[in-house]
C-alpha positions, 0 to 999 in steps of 0.5 A: 491508516495514513490516507484516512487522515482528514488532511491527507487529500489536501495536504498531498495535493498542495505538496505535489504542486509545489514540488512539481513547480521545482522539477520536470518530474511528475509525482503521482501518490496512490494509497491503498488499504492493502495490496492483496486480499489474502483471502486463502490466508483467512480461509486456511486459518478459519478451516483450522480453527473450525477443525479444532471446534469439531475436535472439542465438540467430539471430545466434550463430556456431554452430548451434542445434538447432531443438528446443532453441530453443522450450525456451530461449525458454520458459525465458527468458520464465518467468525474465524474467517472474519477475524482472520481477515482483519489487518492485525491478524493478517500482518501476523499470519502472512509472511513478510516476504509475501507482503513485501511481494504483494506491495511491489506487484501492486505498485507495478500495477498502479505504475501502469494504471496511472500511466506514470511511464506516459510522460515525454521525458519519462520523468514520472515517479510513483509513490505507493503507500499500502496501509496493511503491509506497512510499506511505501514504495517509490517507483521512478521511470526510466528518465529519473533513474538515469539522473539522480544518483542511487544513494540519495535516492534510496535515502530519500525513499527510506524517509517515507512513513506509512503512518504518520501524515507529517512524516510522510509530507516531510519525506515527499519534500525531501524527495522533491528537493533531490528531484529539483536538484537533478531533474530540473524544470523545463521551460515548457511543461508538456504534461501535468498530471493531476496532483490529487492523490489517488485513494483506493477502497 
């Protein structure tokens, strides 16, 4: 995961500080291991596996002692639920549309949690990274949307990678250059949000 790189915190903090010196925009980076718990998916998968185990125990040619049945099914359910909650299995089990919706929803929540909308000229930009879903969402406030052309903005957003830190930092520099061109710095900085990335557990 991107934010588990030992360089992530200091490298992103330095990059944001450097970029914000060139623009009136305030850039906030938030990294999360996942945007949804997907607990229902894990439990449904575990239930199906446990039911399959029950059929196996009922159909085996040798006798299974009655008191062993709940133990074996309980262990099967717990193990299957644990395996199904892993990153690889959830990427396989959860539809891409739901993963995309979860990331968008989480990004909106972080936008308000970090008060990205609270800058005086509405020039905040959230860069939200979600590891399990493998997505990076760049969410601008109104003061950015009205000043940066749509096509170069979309290209800058598409350049982000959720896996490689150097690629991520390069995309962050590209975003900063675009903001510097269209949202230049003012003589007075009325707000200065922390540059360090927010890493969720």
